[in-house]
N, C-alpha and C positions, 0 to 999 in steps of 0.2 A: 552651832555645835561647839562645845568646850572640850579642849584636850587637857587632861590633868597629868602632870609630871610628878609621880610619887617621890622622886629623888629630891626635888626642890619644893614640892608642895604648891606649885604655881599652876594657873589655868591660862590657856591661850584660847581666844575666841575665834572661830572660823565662820564666815558668813557664806551662804549659798552653797553649802556642801551636803545638805540633807534634804531628803524628799520622803514624806509620809503620806500615804493615800489609802483610802478604803476601796479595795478592788475585788472583783470577782476572782475567786481562786478555786481550784479543785482540792477537795479535802478527802483524805482517806479515813474511813471509819474503822473501828476495831474489828469488824467482821470482813474487811477487805473491800467493801463497796466504796465507790467513789461518788461523792455528791458535790454539786456546785454550790458554793456558799460565798460569803463575803468575809474579808479579813483585812486587817491593816498590814500594809507592806512598807517596810522601812528600807531605804537605800541611802548609803553614805559614800561620798567620793572624797577621800582625804589624801591630798598630795603627800608623798613621803617627805618632802622638804619641811612640811609643817609638823612632822613627828620628830621632835628634837632628839638627837642621839640614836636615831634609827636610820640605817642605810637601806637602799633598795636591793640589797644582795640577799642571797639565801641564808637561812639560819636565824631569821629574826622572829621574835615572839611578840605578838600584838594581841591585846585583849580589849574587848568592847563590852561595856556593861552600863546599864541605866536602870536604876531601881524605880524610876517613874514609869517606865514602859513595860518591863518584865522582870521576873525574879530569875536571874541567871546571868551567865557570862558567855560571850562568844570569844573563843581563843583561836588565833590563826598563827601558823608557823610557816615561814617561807619568804619569798621575795619575788621581785620582778625578774623575768627572764629577758626582758627587753624585747627587741625586735628579732632576736636570734631564731626563735621557733617559727615565727611568721615568715621571715626571709628564707629560711631553709625549706619550708613547705612550698613556698612560691618557686624557688629554684628547682626543686624536684618536679613540680608540675610543668614548668617551662621546658625542662630537658625531655620529659616524657612526651610532650606535645611535639617538640621538634623531631624526635625520633619517629613518632607515629606518622606524622604528615610528610616526612622525607622519604618514607618507604623503607626505612631500615628494618631489618628482621634479624633475629637471633638464630634462625634456622640455618643449617649448613646448606650451602649451594653445591649442587653436583656439577662437576666439570666433565665434559665429554671429550 
């Protein structure tokens, strides 16, 4: 895969970052029916460090286009949340499990 930098006019070549395969996929027809067919699937895994001048924080604009494969452009805005979302979710699940299995209850207990 080549990365083009429009500000400098240079190309950087990345190896082993792209996968293209002809796979079975579900396709929606115009009348709403779903049929099983085949189509080409394109996957790209490009490290942020190889996108010069782009950080992995929010607010980034990245475009992907290739006139040899399709006529169009894929435009993405955003960035990596890093492990924050995953770690927060895991923490909430762990706390819920501890409370559930320790017998903790939010119900008021009557004292006699």
